[in-house]
N, C-alpha and C positions, 0 to 999 in steps of 0.2 A: 226325126228330129228328137233330141233329148237335151236335158241341162248341160250335159258335158260338151255337145256340139256348140251350144250357145256360149259356154264359157270359152271355148277355142275360137270363136268368132271374135268375142270381146277381146281376147289377147291378141289376135292377128290384128285387129283394128288399132288396138293400143300401140303396137310396134309400128304399124304402117303410118299412124299419125303422130308418132313419137310423143305420146301422152305419159305424164308421170302420175303416180298414185296420188301424191299430195295435191296436184292441181284437180284430179278427179274427184277427191274428197271435198274440196271447196265447191265443185259444181253440185255435189249431192248435199251439201251442208252437214256432213258426218265426219267423224275422225278418219285419218288416212288408214287406221288399222281395220276398222270395221268395213270402210268402203272397199279396201282390198280383198278382204275375206268375201264380202258379197259378191263382189265381180269375179272372184274365183269359184263361185258357185256354192258357198258354205252358208249363206244367209237368205232370208227370204226378203224380197223387195215388196214395199208398199206399191200400190197402183202408181202413185206420183213419182216414186224412184224409179219404177220400170219405165214409165213414159220418159224420164230423163235419160236412162240407159239407152232406150230405143233411139233417141234423138242423137246421143253422143256416139254411138256405135253402129247407127244405120240398120237396127234390128228391124225384122218383120213383126207383124202383130203376134204371131205364133211364138217367135223368139222371146219377145217382151213377156208374154203370157207364162212362159216357163220360168222367168225370173220371179214370179209371184207364188210359185209352187214350193212347198216346204222341201228343201233339198236332203238328200241322203248325207248325213254329216260324216266327215273323215275323208280326206282327199289323198291320203298317201297310198301308193300302189302296192306296197309292202309292209309287214308287220314291223320289221326293221328298216328304217329308212336308209337309202343308199346315197341320197344326195349329202355331200359333205356338210353343208350348213345345216341342214335339218337333222343329219345325224348327230352333230354336236348337241343339239337340244336333247336328243335321245340320250346322249351320254350324260347330260347334266342331271336328267331325271333318273337314270340308272345310278349314278353316283350319290346324288344329293336328294333323291326322292324319299328316302326313309328319314333323312334329316328334316326335310320340309315337313313331312307328315308328323313327327315327333313334336317339332316345334309348334306347329298349328295346333295339335292336340293339347299340349302342356297349356297354350296360352288361351285356347277357346273352348276346349272339350272334345268330346266325341262328335265328329261331324265331317263335312267336306266344305271345300272352297268351291263356290259355284263357278261353272263356265258359262252359265246362261245369265245371270245377273252379274256381268264382268266387263271389265275395261282393261285395255291395254295401251301402253305409250311407247313408242320406239323413237329414241333420238340419238344423234351423234353427240358424243361427249369428246371434247378436244383434250388432247393429252400429248405433251411434249415428246413422249415415248411412242406414239402412235395412236391415233383416234380409237376411242372405245365406242362400244355398242351399249347403250343404255336401255334396259328393257324393265318396265314397270308393269306388273300384273296386279290387277286389284279384283278380287271376287268376293262376293257376299258370303259370309259363313253360314252354312245350313245345318244346324244340330240334328242328330237322329233323335227320333222321338220314342218315347216309351208308350205302349198301348196295350 
């Protein structure tokens, strides 16, 4: 048994029970973005969250315990993603990454945007030409220190 097997069981149960990420997020009292990342094996659950997952996904005690172990971050099987939707994000970073970097440095100075102190919101934006995907990323700025 390992974390990946628990993730696969969660996904299988989600499909079988026809669950939706947003509904699961309400069950956990967290955002749909965090909840989805957690259930896909990218976040560490608290004991209470693992207990909730155990109930919702019919997990064993061992499987629930795996949810409380700090996971290996990064879930893509290849360096360059092959899934078309994920590849488009790779393309966005490839094309606009230097622009994002320059604009953050110009506004904040030398540092990084945290992916730890971070939030994300994904919404559908109605548009007469075809609905749009609105993604808002918000990360704390962490300046590099002099020492």
